[in-house]
C-alpha positions in Angstrom: 62.6 0.7 39.1 65.8 2.5 40.1 66.8 2.5 43.8 69.0 5.6 43.4 68.0 8.5 45.6 69.0 10.8 42.8 67.3 9.0 39.9 63.8 7.7 40.0 62.7 5.3 37.2 59.1 4.1 37.1 56.0 3.6 35.0 55.4 7.4 34.9 58.9 8.1 33.5 62.3 9.2 34.7 63.2 12.1 37.0 66.3 13.0 39.0 68.8 15.6 40.1 70.6 16.9 37.0 74.3 16.1 37.0 73.8 13.5 39.8 71.2 10.8 39.1 70.1 12.3 35.8 73.0 13.0 33.4 73.3 13.5 29.6 74.4 9.8 29.4 71.3 8.6 31.2 69.1 10.8 28.8 71.0 9.4 25.8 70.6 5.8 26.9 66.9 6.2 27.6 66.4 7.8 24.1 68.1 4.8 22.6 65.9 2.5 24.6 62.8 4.3 23.6 63.8 4.2 19.9 64.3 0.5 20.2 60.9 0.1 21.8 58.8 2.6 19.8 57.3 1.4 16.5 57.5 3.6 13.4 60.2 6.0 12.2 59.2 9.5 13.6 59.4 10.7 17.2 58.2 14.1 18.5 60.1 15.8 21.3 59.5 18.8 23.5 60.5 20.3 26.8 59.6 22.8 29.5 61.8 25.8 30.3 64.2 24.3 32.8 67.7 25.6 32.4 69.0 22.0 32.0 66.5 21.3 29.3 68.7 22.2 26.3 71.6 19.9 27.5 69.2 17.0 27.9 67.5 17.8 24.6 70.8 17.4 22.8 71.4 14.1 24.5 67.9 12.8 23.6 68.2 14.0 20.0 71.6 12.3 19.7 70.2 9.0 21.0 67.2 9.1 18.7 69.3 10.0 15.7 71.9 7.3 16.4 69.0 4.8 16.4 67.8 6.0 13.0 64.7 7.9 14.0 63.4 11.0 12.4 63.1 13.5 15.2 60.4 16.3 15.1 61.3 19.0 17.6 58.2 20.9 18.7 60.3 23.1 21.0 59.3 24.5 24.4 55.6 23.9 24.9 53.2 22.4 27.5 53.3 18.6 27.7 49.6 18.3 26.7 50.4 20.3 23.6 52.9 17.7 22.6 50.5 14.9 23.4 47.8 16.5 21.3 50.2 17.0 18.4 51.2 13.3 18.5 47.5 12.2 18.6 46.5 14.4 15.6 49.5 13.6 13.4 49.5 10.1 11.8 53.2 10.7 10.8 54.3 10.8 14.5 54.8 7.4 16.1 55.4 8.5 19.7 57.0 11.2 21.7 59.4 12.1 24.5 59.1 15.2 26.7 61.8 16.6 28.9 60.5 17.8 32.3 60.5 17.0 36.0 56.9 18.2 36.2 56.3 19.8 39.6 59.8 19.0 41.1 62.2 21.9 42.0 64.6 23.4 39.4 67.6 21.2 40.2 65.5 18.3 38.9 64.6 17.2 35.3 63.2 14.2 33.8 61.8 12.3 30.8 58.2 11.3 29.9 57.4 8.8 27.1 54.3 8.7 24.9 52.7 6.2 22.5 51.7 6.9 19.0 48.2 8.0 20.2 49.8 10.6 22.5 49.0 8.7 25.7 51.6 8.1 28.3 52.9 4.5 28.2 50.7 1.9 29.8 52.3 0.2 32.8 53.4 -2.9 30.9 54.9 -0.8 28.1 56.8 1.3 30.6 58.2 -1.8 32.2 59.3 -3.1 28.7 61.1 0.2 28.1 62.8 0.1 31.6 63.9 -3.4 30.9 65.4 -2.4 27.5 67.2 0.5 29.2 68.6 -1.7 32.0 69.9 -4.2 29.4 71.7 -1.3 27.6 71.9 -3.3 24.3 70.5 -1.1 21.6 71.0 -1.7 17.9 72.3 1.3 16.0 70.4 2.6 13.0 71.6 1.7 9.5 74.8 3.7 8.8 73.6 4.5 5.2 70.3 5.9 6.6 71.0 7.9 9.7 68.2 9.7 11.6 67.2 13.2 10.6 66.0 16.2 12.6 63.3 18.8 11.8 61.8 21.6 13.8 58.1 22.3 13.7 55.9 25.0 15.2 52.2 25.5 15.6 51.5 22.8 18.2 50.4 25.3 20.9 48.1 27.2 18.6 46.4 23.9 17.5 46.1 22.8 21.1 44.5 26.1 22.2 42.0 26.0 19.4 40.9 22.5 20.4 40.5 23.5 24.0 38.5 26.7 23.1 36.2 24.6 20.9 35.1 22.6 24.0 33.6 25.5 25.9 31.1 28.3 25.4 33.3 31.3 24.7 30.3 33.6 24.2 29.2 32.8 27.7 32.7 33.6 29.1 32.8 36.9 27.2 29.4 37.8 28.5 30.4 37.2 32.1 33.3 39.7 31.8 35.6 37.6 34.0 38.9 38.9 35.3 41.9 36.4 35.7 45.4 36.3 37.1 47.5 33.5 35.6 50.8 32.5 37.2 52.9 30.4 34.8 55.9 30.5 37.2 58.4 30.9 34.4 57.5 27.5 32.9 56.1 26.2 29.7 52.7 27.9 30.4 54.4 31.2 29.6 54.1 30.3 25.9 50.4 29.8 25.9 48.7 31.7 28.8 48.0 35.0 27.2 46.9 33.5 24.0 44.6 31.1 25.7 42.9 33.8 27.9 42.5 36.0 24.8 40.8 33.3 22.8 38.5 32.5 25.8 37.4 36.1 25.9 38.2 37.2 29.4 37.6 40.8 30.2 40.9 41.5 31.9 44.0 39.4 32.6 47.2 39.8 34.7 50.1 37.5 33.9 52.3 36.6 36.9 55.9 35.3 36.3 55.4 35.2 32.5 59.0 35.2 31.5 60.0 31.7 30.2 63.3 31.6 32.0 63.0 28.2 33.7 64.2 29.9 37.0 61.1 29.4 39.0 59.8 32.3 41.1 58.6 29.9 43.7 58.5 26.2 44.4 56.8 24.7 41.3 54.2 22.3 42.7 50.9 24.2 42.6 49.7 23.6 46.1 48.5 26.3 48.6 51.8 26.7 50.5 53.5 27.7 47.2 50.7 30.1 45.9 51.0 33.0 48.3 52.2 35.4 45.6 49.3 34.5 43.4 46.7 34.9 46.2 48.2 38.3 47.1 47.9 39.5 43.5 44.3 38.3 43.2 43.4 40.2 46.4 45.3 43.3 45.3 43.5 43.5 41.9 40.2 42.2 43.2 40.0 39.7 40.3 37.5 36.9 40.0 40.0 34.0 40.0 43.7 33.1 39.8 45.4 30.1 38.3 48.8 28.6 39.1 50.4 26.2 36.6 53.2 23.8 37.1 56.3 23.9 34.8 55.1 21.5 32.2 51.6 23.0 32.3 49.6 19.8 32.8 48.4 20.7 36.3 46.8 23.9 37.7 45.4 25.2 41.0 43.1 28.0 42.0 43.2 31.1 44.2 40.3 33.4 44.8 39.0 36.2 47.0 37.3 35.1 50.2 34.8 36.5 52.6 33.4 38.2 54.4 34.6 41.4 52.7 36.5 39.9 49.7 39.6 41.9 50.5 41.7 38.8 51.2 42.4 35.9 48.9 43.6 32.3 49.4 44.7 29.3 47.4 41.7 27.1 47.9 43.5 23.8 47.3 44.4 21.6 44.3 41.4 19.3 44.8 39.1 22.1 43.6 40.5 22.1 40.1 38.9 18.7 39.2 35.8 19.3 41.3 34.9 22.7 39.7 35.9 21.4 36.3 33.5 18.5 36.8 30.7 21.0 37.9 31.2 23.0 34.8 31.2 19.9 32.5 28.1 18.5 34.3 26.1 21.8 33.9 27.0 22.0 30.2 26.1 18.4 29.6 22.8 18.7 31.5 21.9 21.6 29.3 22.6 19.6 26.1 21.1 16.3 27.3 24.5 14.6 27.4 25.8 11.9 29.7 29.3 12.0 31.2 31.0 9.0 32.7 33.4 10.2 35.4 36.5 8.8 37.0 39.2 9.8 39.5 41.8 8.0 41.6 41.4 6.6 45.1 43.2 9.6 46.7 41.0 12.2 45.1 38.2 14.1 46.9 34.7 12.8 46.8 33.5 16.1 45.3 33.6 14.7 41.7 31.8 11.6 42.9 29.1 13.7 44.4 28.6 15.6 41.1 28.4 12.3 39.2 25.8 11.0 41.6 23.7 14.2 41.5 23.4 13.8 37.7 23.1 10.1 37.6 26.4 9.7 35.7 28.5 6.5 35.8 31.5 6.9 38.1 34.7 4.9 38.9 37.8 5.1 41.0 41.2 3.8 40.0 44.7 3.4 41.4 46.7 6.6 41.7 48.6 7.6 38.6 47.6 9.4 35.4 47.7 6.3 33.2 45.4 4.4 35.7 42.8 7.1 35.4 43.1 7.1 31.6 42.5 3.4 31.6 39.5 3.8 33.9 38.0 6.4 31.5 38.6 4.2 28.5 36.9 1.3 30.3 33.9 3.5 31.1 33.7 4.5 27.4 33.8 0.9 26.2 31.1 -0.1 28.7 28.8 2.7 27.7 29.3 2.0 24.0 28.5 -1.7 24.5 25.2 -0.7 26.0 24.5 2.3 23.8 26.3 1.8 20.4 27.2 5.0 18.6 25.8 7.3 21.3 27.2 10.7 20.4 25.7 12.3 23.5 28.1 10.5 25.8 31.7 11.3 26.7 34.1 10.6 29.6 35.7 13.0 32.0 38.0 12.7 35.0 41.4 13.4 36.5 43.3 13.5 39.7 43.1 15.7 42.8 46.5 17.2 42.3 45.1 19.7 39.9 45.0 17.5 36.8 41.9 17.4 34.7 41.7 14.7 31.9 39.2 15.5 29.2 39.3 12.8 26.5 37.3 15.0 24.1 40.6 16.8 23.7 43.2 14.2 24.8 43.8 11.5 27.3 46.1 13.5 29.5 46.2 16.1 32.3 45.9 19.5 30.7 46.0 22.9 32.5 44.8 24.7 29.4 41.7 22.5 29.3 41.2 23.0 33.0 41.4 26.8 32.9 38.8 26.9 30.0 36.4 24.6 31.8 36.6 26.4 35.1 36.1 29.8 33.5 33.1 28.4 31.7 31.7 27.1 35.0 32.4 30.5 36.7 30.5 32.2 33.9 27.6 29.8 34.2 27.4 30.7 37.9 27.8 34.4 37.5 25.1 34.6 34.8 22.6 32.3 36.5 22.9 29.5 33.8 23.8 27.0 36.5 22.0 26.7 39.9 19.7 29.7 39.0 17.8 29.7 42.3 20.9 30.0 44.5 21.8 33.5 45.8 24.8 35.3 44.2 27.1 37.6 46.2 26.8 41.4 45.6 30.6 41.6 45.7 31.9 40.2 42.4 35.2 39.5 44.1 33.5 36.6 46.0 32.2 35.0 42.8 34.5 32.0 42.8 34.3 31.4 46.5 30.5 31.5 46.4 30.4 29.1 43.4 32.5 26.4 45.1 30.5 26.7 48.3 27.1 26.3 46.6 28.1 23.8 43.8 30.1 21.4 46.0 29.2 19.6 49.2 31.3 20.4 52.3 34.3 18.2 52.8 37.9 18.3 54.0 40.9 16.3 53.0 44.0 15.7 55.2 47.2 14.3 53.8 50.2 13.1 55.7 53.1 10.7 55.2 55.7 8.6 57.0 59.3 8.4 55.5 61.6 5.4 56.1 65.3 4.7 55.6 64.6 1.0 55.0 62.1 -0.2 52.4 61.4 -3.2 54.6 59.9 -0.9 57.2 57.6 0.5 54.6 56.4 -3.0 53.8 55.8 -3.7 57.5 53.6 -0.6 57.8 51.5 -1.7 54.7 51.1 -5.2 56.2 49.7 -3.7 59.4 47.5 -1.3 57.5 46.2 -4.2 55.3 45.5 -6.3 58.4 43.6 -3.5 60.1 41.7 -1.9 57.3 41.6 -4.6 54.6 38.9 -6.4 56.7 37.0 -3.3 57.9 33.3 -3.7 58.8 32.0 -2.2 55.6 30.6 -3.8 52.4 33.3 -5.5 50.3 32.8 -3.1 47.5 33.9 -0.3 49.8 37.4 -1.7 50.3 40.0 -1.5 47.6 43.4 -3.2 48.0 44.9 -2.8 44.5 46.7 0.4 45.5 47.6 0.1 49.1 44.3 -0.1 51.0 41.3 2.2 50.8 38.2 2.1 53.0 34.9 4.0 52.4 32.7 4.3 55.4 28.9 4.6 55.6 29.1 8.3 56.4 30.9 8.9 53.1 34.2 9.5 54.7 37.2 7.5 53.5 40.8 6.6 54.3 43.5 5.7 51.8 46.9 4.3 52.9 49.4 3.7 50.0 53.1 3.2 49.5 55.0 5.6 47.2 56.0 4.0 43.9 59.4 5.8 43.8 60.4 6.5 47.4 60.4 4.8 50.9 57.2 6.7 51.9 53.8 5.6 53.0 51.0 8.2 52.4 47.9 8.6 54.5 44.9 10.5 53.0 41.5 10.9 54.5 38.3 12.9 53.7 35.4 13.7 56.0 32.9 16.5 56.5 35.4 18.6 58.5 39.1 18.8 58.9 39.2 17.6 62.5 37.3 14.5 61.6 39.6 13.8 58.6 42.6 14.4 60.8 41.3 11.9 63.3 41.1 9.2 60.6 44.7 9.9 59.5 46.0 10.0 63.1 44.4 6.7 63.9 45.9 5.1 60.8 49.4 6.5 61.6 49.2 5.1 65.1 48.5 1.6 63.6 51.7 2.2 61.5 53.8 3.3 64.4 52.7 0.3 66.4 53.9 -2.0 63.6 57.4 -0.4 63.8 57.9 -1.1 67.4 
């Protein structure tokens, strides 16, 4: 893992400030390393709209071609569209995507994918990083250089798979109105088409120009979603969605009470929770079972939904690939007990706005998320889910009422401590482990494979974990109310501060 402040190299990929930590030479050398690691002859590439993307694309293509690979350029598209294309095409043996995800515009990065479209497993990522660090890559045969081709259609294919997962007729019947903020990122190439295929009654596209010059800070969290909330309130629409630049994450804004004239971004945790509520209602109606998973730092709302329906549930370490591995384990376990059960599937994700629906692909997918949440909103509006619960007379309050009825009350507080010296980070974690690793709770309610997490008898929890890429320790807690969650975080941070004295 790189120690540079301008270049972060880890199991989730590479990111850095362009022209400082991340240069064309770095991109070229990582492409050479990936070509040496990846089996097979063909590699798919894609990117988001960042202004540095074309420069890095040229470097990546050069590295892959020099290594003798056939490069299939899928163009600018959401990262889940690239992953779906890899999974469905037997001729593609892996992929590389150019994006810094939710980081600001001066950043860019590289993500690497296996032949099944899944992000590299941790051990595979470590193998790739070791190859890159050694910087000893064999060139391709001079008499058979690599080739480049350009291919379209990946977004359309992806949209169709997403649409096939939900009840479009139900969404059409509900006559939903939607604002979509693609923030000048890759979502600009799919948003209008997705909403049209889903049958929404009215749509408003916010920041739909694919310029890569972001209208606001890219991470889809409430403090960056003021423009979207204002537009939702102005139009009085049912719901608003905010995508990040590579369109794997999405967050929600909606009108709120009592008169529905104001709107707010309700928080990235609600994406997975409402998606799970939608999936659970659909599965219950069809007699299906859904095994659910999320990471240790994600809200208990999905856990509550799984418990309500008697579904298997699991938590994992933080990170997309860890949740993917958790979902795959749940599927194997179910299949071992119920061989060939077509009425079972897995579903999960992370609380940062990322739903993972393996029926489509093992990856976070904002298109999938939008479709599932609109299906759930339609179920709620038309009384197909929770039919005995009262609905608001004011349609603007539809989403706000759905989340309040479908989900149990809870509040998450997130904080962090930043250090100049990695040894101080280690000291904080030692103190946290000593205090919370032996908490007076059942052993199964303590996890120590990703920092330390404690689940208390009142269903509250605290998670303290070090960042994988920066000298930061994160403190996350959930309780019935924000003051109670804040108290858990403050107490843990006092333990940390005492360890630094």
